[in-house]
N, CA, C and O atoms as a GROMACS GRO file, in nm:
protein
  356
    1MET      N    1  -2.352  -4.288   0.436
    1MET     CA    2  -2.400  -4.191   0.339
    1MET      C    3  -2.410  -4.262   0.204
    1MET      O    4  -2.330  -4.351   0.174
    2SER      N    5  -2.506  -4.223   0.124
    2SER     CA    6  -2.525  -4.290  -0.004
    2SER      C    7  -2.410  -4.258  -0.099
    2SER      O    8  -2.354  -4.148  -0.095
    3PRO      N    9  -2.374  -4.354  -0.184
    3PRO     CA   10  -2.268  -4.330  -0.281
    3PRO      C   11  -2.297  -4.210  -0.371
    3PRO      O   12  -2.207  -4.132  -0.404
    4GLU      N   13  -2.422  -4.196  -0.409
    4GLU     CA   14  -2.458  -4.084  -0.497
    4GLU      C   15  -2.432  -3.950  -0.430
    4GLU      O   16  -2.386  -3.856  -0.494
    5LYS      N   17  -2.463  -3.942  -0.300
    5LYS     CA   18  -2.443  -3.818  -0.224
    5LYS      C   19  -2.294  -3.784  -0.213
    5LYS      O   20  -2.255  -3.669  -0.230
    6LEU      N   21  -2.211  -3.885  -0.184
    6LEU     CA   22  -2.067  -3.861  -0.175
    6LEU      C   23  -2.009  -3.813  -0.307
    6LEU      O   24  -1.930  -3.719  -0.310
    7VAL      N   25  -2.049  -3.877  -0.416
    7VAL     CA   26  -2.001  -3.838  -0.548
    7VAL      C   27  -2.047  -3.696  -0.580
    7VAL      O   28  -1.970  -3.615  -0.632
    8HIS      N   29  -2.172  -3.667  -0.550
    8HIS     CA   30  -2.226  -3.533  -0.574
    8HIS      C   31  -2.146  -3.428  -0.496
    8HIS      O   32  -2.110  -3.323  -0.550
    9MET      N   33  -2.120  -3.456  -0.370
    9MET     CA   34  -2.045  -3.362  -0.287
    9MET      C   35  -1.903  -3.342  -0.340
    9MET      O   36  -1.854  -3.229  -0.346
   10ALA      N   37  -1.836  -3.450  -0.379
   10ALA     CA   38  -1.701  -3.439  -0.433
   10ALA      C   39  -1.701  -3.357  -0.562
   10ALA      O   40  -1.611  -3.276  -0.584
   11ASN      N   41  -1.801  -3.378  -0.646
   11ASN     CA   42  -1.811  -3.301  -0.770
   11ASN      C   43  -1.839  -3.153  -0.741
   11ASN      O   44  -1.788  -3.066  -0.813
   12GLN      N   45  -1.917  -3.125  -0.639
   12GLN     CA   46  -1.942  -2.984  -0.603
   12GLN      C   47  -1.813  -2.916  -0.558
   12GLN      O   48  -1.787  -2.801  -0.596
   13ILE      N   49  -1.734  -2.984  -0.478
   13ILE     CA   50  -1.606  -2.929  -0.432
   13ILE      C   51  -1.515  -2.905  -0.552
   13ILE      O   52  -1.451  -2.800  -0.562
   14ALA      N   53  -1.509  -3.001  -0.643
   14ALA     CA   54  -1.425  -2.987  -0.762
   14ALA      C   55  -1.472  -2.871  -0.849
   14ALA      O   56  -1.390  -2.799  -0.905
   15THR      N   57  -1.603  -2.853  -0.861
   15THR     CA   58  -1.658  -2.741  -0.939
   15THR      C   59  -1.615  -2.608  -0.879
   15THR      O   60  -1.579  -2.515  -0.952
   16PHE      N   61  -1.618  -2.598  -0.747
   16PHE     CA   62  -1.575  -2.475  -0.683
   16PHE      C   63  -1.428  -2.447  -0.714
   16PHE      O   64  -1.394  -2.337  -0.758
   17PHE      N   65  -1.342  -2.545  -0.692
   17PHE     CA   66  -1.200  -2.522  -0.714
   17PHE      C   67  -1.165  -2.506  -0.862
   17PHE      O   68  -1.065  -2.444  -0.896
   18ALA      N   69  -1.247  -2.562  -0.951
   18ALA     CA   70  -1.224  -2.544  -1.095
   18ALA      C   71  -1.246  -2.399  -1.135
   18ALA      O   72  -1.192  -2.352  -1.235
   19SER      N   73  -1.326  -2.328  -1.057
   19SER     CA   74  -1.353  -2.188  -1.087
   19SER      C   75  -1.240  -2.096  -1.041
   19SER      O   76  -1.238  -1.978  -1.074
   20GLN      N   77  -1.146  -2.152  -0.965
   20GLN     CA   78  -1.035  -2.074  -0.915
   20GLN      C   79  -0.923  -2.070  -1.020
   20GLN      O   80  -0.893  -2.172  -1.081
   21PRO      N   81  -0.863  -1.955  -1.041
   21PRO     CA   82  -0.759  -1.942  -1.145
   21PRO      C   83  -0.622  -1.990  -1.097
   21PRO      O   84  -0.526  -1.914  -1.092
   22ARG      N   85  -0.615  -2.117  -1.061
   22ARG     CA   86  -0.489  -2.173  -1.013
   22ARG      C   87  -0.464  -2.306  -1.079
   22ARG      O   88  -0.557  -2.373  -1.125
   23GLU      N   89  -0.339  -2.345  -1.083
   23GLU     CA   90  -0.301  -2.471  -1.145
   23GLU      C   91  -0.307  -2.590  -1.048
   23GLU      O   92  -0.297  -2.705  -1.091
   24ASP      N   93  -0.325  -2.563  -0.919
   24ASP     CA   94  -0.323  -2.670  -0.820
   24ASP      C   95  -0.464  -2.712  -0.778
   24ASP      O   96  -0.486  -2.746  -0.662
   25GLN      N   97  -0.557  -2.710  -0.871
   25GLN     CA   98  -0.696  -2.741  -0.839
   25GLN      C   99  -0.712  -2.882  -0.783
   25GLN      O  100  -0.785  -2.901  -0.686
   26VAL      N  101  -0.645  -2.979  -0.842
   26VAL     CA  102  -0.657  -3.117  -0.794
   26VAL      C  103  -0.604  -3.128  -0.652
   26VAL      O  104  -0.666  -3.192  -0.567
   27ALA      N  105  -0.490  -3.068  -0.626
   27ALA     CA  106  -0.432  -3.072  -0.491
   27ALA      C  107  -0.523  -3.002  -0.390
   27ALA      O  108  -0.533  -3.046  -0.276
   28ARG      N  109  -0.587  -2.896  -0.432
   28ARG     CA  110  -0.675  -2.824  -0.340
   28ARG      C  111  -0.802  -2.904  -0.309
   28ARG      O  112  -0.850  -2.902  -0.196
   29VAL      N  113  -0.855  -2.975  -0.409
   29VAL     CA  114  -0.971  -3.061  -0.385
   29VAL      C  115  -0.931  -3.174  -0.290
   29VAL      O  116  -1.002  -3.203  -0.194
   30ALA      N  117  -0.818  -3.239  -0.319
   30ALA     CA  118  -0.771  -3.347  -0.233
   30ALA      C  119  -0.746  -3.296  -0.091
   30ALA      O  120  -0.780  -3.363   0.006
   31GLY      N  121  -0.689  -3.179  -0.080
   31GLY     CA  122  -0.664  -3.120   0.052
   31GLY      C  123  -0.794  -3.093   0.126
   31GLY      O  124  -0.802  -3.116   0.247
   32HIS      N  125  -0.894  -3.045   0.055
   32HIS     CA  126  -1.023  -3.019   0.118
   32HIS      C  127  -1.084  -3.151   0.169
   32HIS      O  128  -1.135  -3.157   0.281
   33LEU      N  129  -1.077  -3.255   0.087
   33LEU     CA  130  -1.131  -3.384   0.128
   33LEU      C  131  -1.056  -3.438   0.250
   33LEU      O  132  -1.117  -3.494   0.340
   34ARG      N  133  -0.924  -3.421   0.252
   34ARG     CA  134  -0.845  -3.466   0.369
   34ARG      C  135  -0.878  -3.385   0.494
   34ARG      O  136  -0.889  -3.440   0.604
   35ASP      N  137  -0.892  -3.254   0.477
   35ASP     CA  138  -0.909  -3.166   0.592
   35ASP      C  139  -1.050  -3.166   0.650
   35ASP      O  140  -1.068  -3.151   0.771
   36PHE      N  141  -1.150  -3.182   0.565
   36PHE     CA  142  -1.288  -3.161   0.611
   36PHE      C  143  -1.379  -3.283   0.605
   36PHE      O  144  -1.487  -3.282   0.664
   37TRP      N  145  -1.338  -3.387   0.537
   37TRP     CA  146  -1.421  -3.508   0.530
   37TRP      C  147  -1.374  -3.606   0.636
   37TRP      O  148  -1.254  -3.620   0.663
   38ASP      N  149  -1.470  -3.674   0.695
   38ASP     CA  150  -1.441  -3.781   0.788
   38ASP      C  151  -1.363  -3.891   0.713
   38ASP      O  152  -1.393  -3.918   0.597
   39PRO      N  153  -1.266  -3.955   0.777
   39PRO     CA  154  -1.190  -4.061   0.710
   39PRO      C  155  -1.280  -4.172   0.653
   39PRO      O  156  -1.246  -4.232   0.551
   40ARG      N  157  -1.392  -4.197   0.718
   40ARG     CA  158  -1.483  -4.300   0.666
   40ARG      C  159  -1.548  -4.256   0.536
   40ARG      O  160  -1.573  -4.338   0.448
   41MET      N  161  -1.575  -4.126   0.524
   41MET     CA  162  -1.633  -4.075   0.399
   41MET      C  163  -1.531  -4.087   0.286
   41MET      O  164  -1.565  -4.128   0.175
   42ARG      N  165  -1.405  -4.052   0.314
   42ARG     CA  166  -1.300  -4.065   0.213
   42ARG      C  167  -1.283  -4.210   0.172
   42ARG      O  168  -1.272  -4.241   0.053
   43ALA      N  169  -1.281  -4.300   0.270
   43ALA     CA  170  -1.264  -4.442   0.239
   43ALA      C  171  -1.380  -4.493   0.155
   43ALA      O  172  -1.360  -4.571   0.061
   44GLN      N  173  -1.501  -4.450   0.187
   44GLN     CA  174  -1.618  -4.494   0.110
   44GLN      C  175  -1.610  -4.441  -0.032
   44GLN      O  176  -1.641  -4.514  -0.127
   45LEU      N  177  -1.568  -4.315  -0.050
   45LEU     CA  178  -1.555  -4.260  -0.184
   45LEU      C  179  -1.450  -4.336  -0.264
   45LEU      O  180  -1.471  -4.365  -0.382
   46ILE      N  181  -1.339  -4.368  -0.202
   46ILE     CA  182  -1.235  -4.446  -0.270
   46ILE      C  183  -1.289  -4.583  -0.311
   46ILE      O  184  -1.261  -4.629  -0.422
   47GLU      N  185  -1.364  -4.648  -0.224
   47GLU     CA  186  -1.424  -4.778  -0.256
   47GLU      C  187  -1.520  -4.766  -0.375
   47GLU      O  188  -1.522  -4.853  -0.462
   48ILE      N  189  -1.597  -4.658  -0.378
   48ILE     CA  190  -1.691  -4.636  -0.489
   48ILE      C  191  -1.615  -4.623  -0.620
   48ILE      O  192  -1.654  -4.681  -0.721
   49VAL      N  193  -1.506  -4.547  -0.617
   49VAL     CA  194  -1.425  -4.527  -0.737
   49VAL      C  195  -1.362  -4.659  -0.780
   49VAL      O  196  -1.363  -4.693  -0.898
   50GLU      N  197  -1.306  -4.732  -0.684
   50GLU     CA  198  -1.241  -4.860  -0.717
   50GLU      C  199  -1.340  -4.960  -0.775
   50GLU      O  200  -1.302  -5.046  -0.855
   51ALA      N  201  -1.466  -4.951  -0.735
   51ALA     CA  202  -1.569  -5.041  -0.787
   51ALA      C  203  -1.621  -4.995  -0.924
   51ALA      O  204  -1.702  -5.063  -0.986
   52GLY      N  205  -1.574  -4.879  -0.968
   52GLY     CA  206  -1.616  -4.828  -1.099
   52GLY      C  207  -1.756  -4.769  -1.100
   52GLY      O  208  -1.819  -4.762  -1.205
   53ARG      N  209  -1.805  -4.728  -0.984
   53ARG     CA  210  -1.942  -4.680  -0.974
   53ARG      C  211  -1.952  -4.529  -0.963
   53ARG      O  212  -2.062  -4.476  -0.943
   54ALA      N  213  -1.842  -4.457  -0.976
   54ALA     CA  214  -1.845  -4.313  -0.955
   54ALA      C  215  -1.846  -4.238  -1.088
   54ALA      O  216  -1.772  -4.271  -1.180
   55ASP      N  217  -1.930  -4.137  -1.095
   55ASP     CA  218  -1.935  -4.049  -1.211
   55ASP      C  219  -1.875  -3.914  -1.169
   55ASP      O  220  -1.944  -3.813  -1.160
   56LEU      N  221  -1.744  -3.917  -1.144
   56LEU     CA  222  -1.675  -3.798  -1.096
   56LEU      C  223  -1.626  -3.711  -1.211
   56LEU      O  224  -1.595  -3.761  -1.319
   57SER      N  225  -1.619  -3.583  -1.185
   57SER     CA  226  -1.558  -3.491  -1.280
   57SER      C  227  -1.409  -3.525  -1.288
   57SER      O  228  -1.356  -3.591  -1.198
   58PRO      N  229  -1.341  -3.481  -1.394
   58PRO     CA  230  -1.198  -3.511  -1.405
   58PRO      C  231  -1.116  -3.460  -1.286
   58PRO      O  232  -1.026  -3.530  -1.239
   59ILE      N  233  -1.147  -3.342  -1.236
   59ILE     CA  234  -1.072  -3.288  -1.122
   59ILE      C  235  -1.100  -3.371  -0.997
   59ILE      O  236  -1.007  -3.403  -0.923
   60ALA      N  237  -1.225  -3.406  -0.972
   60ALA     CA  238  -1.259  -3.487  -0.855
   60ALA      C  239  -1.195  -3.625  -0.865
   60ALA      O  240  -1.143  -3.677  -0.766
   61ALA      N  241  -1.197  -3.685  -0.983
   61ALA     CA  242  -1.136  -3.817  -1.002
   61ALA      C  243  -0.986  -3.812  -0.976
   61ALA      O  244  -0.931  -3.903  -0.913
   62ALA      N  245  -0.920  -3.708  -1.024
   62ALA     CA  246  -0.776  -3.694  -1.000
   62ALA      C  247  -0.747  -3.672  -0.852
   62ALA      O  248  -0.647  -3.722  -0.800
   63ALA      N  249  -0.834  -3.599  -0.783
   63ALA     CA  250  -0.816  -3.576  -0.640
   63ALA      C  251  -0.831  -3.707  -0.563
   63ALA      O  252  -0.754  -3.733  -0.471
   64VAL      N  253  -0.928  -3.788  -0.600
   64VAL     CA  254  -0.946  -3.917  -0.533
   64VAL      C  255  -0.825  -4.006  -0.558
   64VAL      O  256  -0.782  -4.079  -0.468
   65ALA      N  257  -0.770  -4.002  -0.679
   65ALA     CA  258  -0.649  -4.079  -0.708
   65ALA      C  259  -0.535  -4.034  -0.617
   65ALA      O  260  -0.455  -4.117  -0.573
   66THR      N  261  -0.528  -3.906  -0.588
   66THR     CA  262  -0.428  -3.852  -0.496
   66THR      C  263  -0.452  -3.907  -0.356
   66THR      O  264  -0.356  -3.940  -0.286
   67LEU      N  265  -0.576  -3.916  -0.316
   67LEU     CA  266  -0.608  -3.968  -0.183
   67LEU      C  267  -0.571  -4.114  -0.170
   67LEU      O  268  -0.538  -4.161  -0.061
   68ARG      N  269  -0.576  -4.187  -0.280
   68ARG     CA  270  -0.545  -4.329  -0.278
   68ARG      C  271  -0.397  -4.354  -0.259
   68ARG      O  272  -0.358  -4.461  -0.210
   69ALA      N  273  -0.312  -4.258  -0.297
   69ALA     CA  274  -0.167  -4.274  -0.283
   69ALA      C  275  -0.131  -4.270  -0.135
   69ALA      O  276  -0.188  -4.191  -0.059
   70PRO      N  277  -0.037  -4.353  -0.093
   70PRO     CA  278   0.002  -4.349   0.048
   70PRO      C  279   0.067  -4.215   0.083
   70PRO      O  280   0.145  -4.160   0.005
   71GLU      N  281   0.033  -4.165   0.199
   71GLU     CA  282   0.090  -4.038   0.245
   71GLU      C  283   0.220  -4.067   0.319
   71GLU      O  284   0.228  -4.163   0.395
   72PRO      N  285   0.322  -3.983   0.298
   72PRO     CA  286   0.447  -4.003   0.372
   72PRO      C  287   0.425  -3.981   0.521
   72PRO      O  288   0.339  -3.902   0.562
   73ALA      N  289   0.502  -4.050   0.601
   73ALA     CA  290   0.492  -4.034   0.746
   73ALA      C  291   0.528  -3.891   0.782
   73ALA      O  292   0.616  -3.831   0.721
   74GLU      N  293   0.461  -3.838   0.882
   74GLU     CA  294   0.487  -3.701   0.924
   74GLU      C  295   0.630  -3.688   0.972
   74GLU      O  296   0.677  -3.767   1.054
   75GLY      N  297   0.700  -3.588   0.921
   75GLY     CA  298   0.838  -3.563   0.960
   75GLY      C  299   0.939  -3.644   0.880
   75GLY      O  300   1.059  -3.625   0.896
   76ALA      N  301   0.891  -3.734   0.794
   76ALA     CA  302   0.983  -3.813   0.713
   76ALA      C  303   1.043  -3.728   0.603
   76ALA      O  304   0.976  -3.641   0.548
   77VAL      N  305   1.169  -3.753   0.572
   77VAL     CA  306   1.236  -3.681   0.464
   77VAL      C  307   1.265  -3.781   0.356
   77VAL      O  308   1.335  -3.881   0.377
   78GLY      N  309   1.210  -3.754   0.236
   78GLY     CA  310   1.234  -3.842   0.122
   78GLY      C  311   1.372  -3.819   0.067
   78GLY      O  312   1.438  -3.721   0.100
   79ALA      N  313   1.418  -3.911  -0.019
   79ALA     CA  314   1.553  -3.902  -0.075
   79ALA      C  315   1.573  -3.772  -0.151
   79ALA      O  316   1.679  -3.710  -0.141
   80GLY      N  317   1.471  -3.730  -0.228
   80GLY     CA  318   1.483  -3.606  -0.304
   80GLY      C  319   1.491  -3.485  -0.213
   80GLY      O  320   1.557  -3.387  -0.246
   81GLU      N  321   1.425  -3.491  -0.101
   81GLU     CA  322   1.426  -3.379  -0.008
   81GLU      C  323   1.555  -3.372   0.072
   81GLU      O  324   1.597  -3.264   0.113
   82ALA      N  325   1.619  -3.486   0.094
   82ALA     CA  326   1.739  -3.489   0.175
   82ALA      C  327   1.850  -3.408   0.108
   82ALA      O  328   1.921  -3.332   0.174
   83GLY      N  329   1.864  -3.424  -0.024
   83GLY     CA  330   1.967  -3.348  -0.095
   83GLY      C  331   1.941  -3.199  -0.087
   83GLY      O  332   2.034  -3.120  -0.070
   84ALA      N  333   1.816  -3.160  -0.098
   84ALA     CA  334   1.781  -3.018  -0.092
   84ALA      C  335   1.805  -2.962   0.046
   84ALA      O  336   1.834  -2.844   0.061
   85ALA      N  337   1.793  -3.047   0.148
   85ALA     CA  338   1.812  -3.000   0.285
   85ALA      C  339   1.960  -3.007   0.326
   85ALA      O  340   1.996  -2.967   0.436
   86GLY      N  341   2.044  -3.058   0.237
   86GLY     CA  342   2.185  -3.068   0.268
   86GLY      C  343   2.220  -3.186   0.355
   86GLY      O  344   2.327  -3.187   0.417
   87LEU      N  345   2.134  -3.285   0.362
   87LEU     CA  346   2.159  -3.404   0.443
   87LEU      C  347   2.221  -3.512   0.358
   87LEU      O  348   2.191  -3.524   0.240
   88GLU      N  349   2.306  -3.589   0.419
   88GLU     CA  350   2.366  -3.703   0.350
   88GLU      C  351   2.341  -3.828   0.430
   88GLU      O  352   2.330  -3.824   0.552
   89TYR      N  353   2.331  -3.940   0.360
   89TYR     CA  354   2.308  -4.069   0.428
   89TYR      C  355   2.435  -4.147   0.434
   89TYR      O  356   2.437  -4.258   0.488
   0.00000   0.00000   0.00000
């Protein structure tokens, strides 16, 4: 898919969620991209951003930055979560 098309689509998603009266707009855009975009599309969008070729809205850019962060392994409990769950190491 062309870089322009991917950027346009990401901006459209961000525009939709920007219209929602919630504070988690970036997380919702990132979640939409994770849930509904093919992994190759996400990877291509990240490459476009890393190359400095994307004209993303602030919400879309923040969502892509979220996608770039490594995701914790499923079922893993982080140190901060362990205390809340009452677990000790």
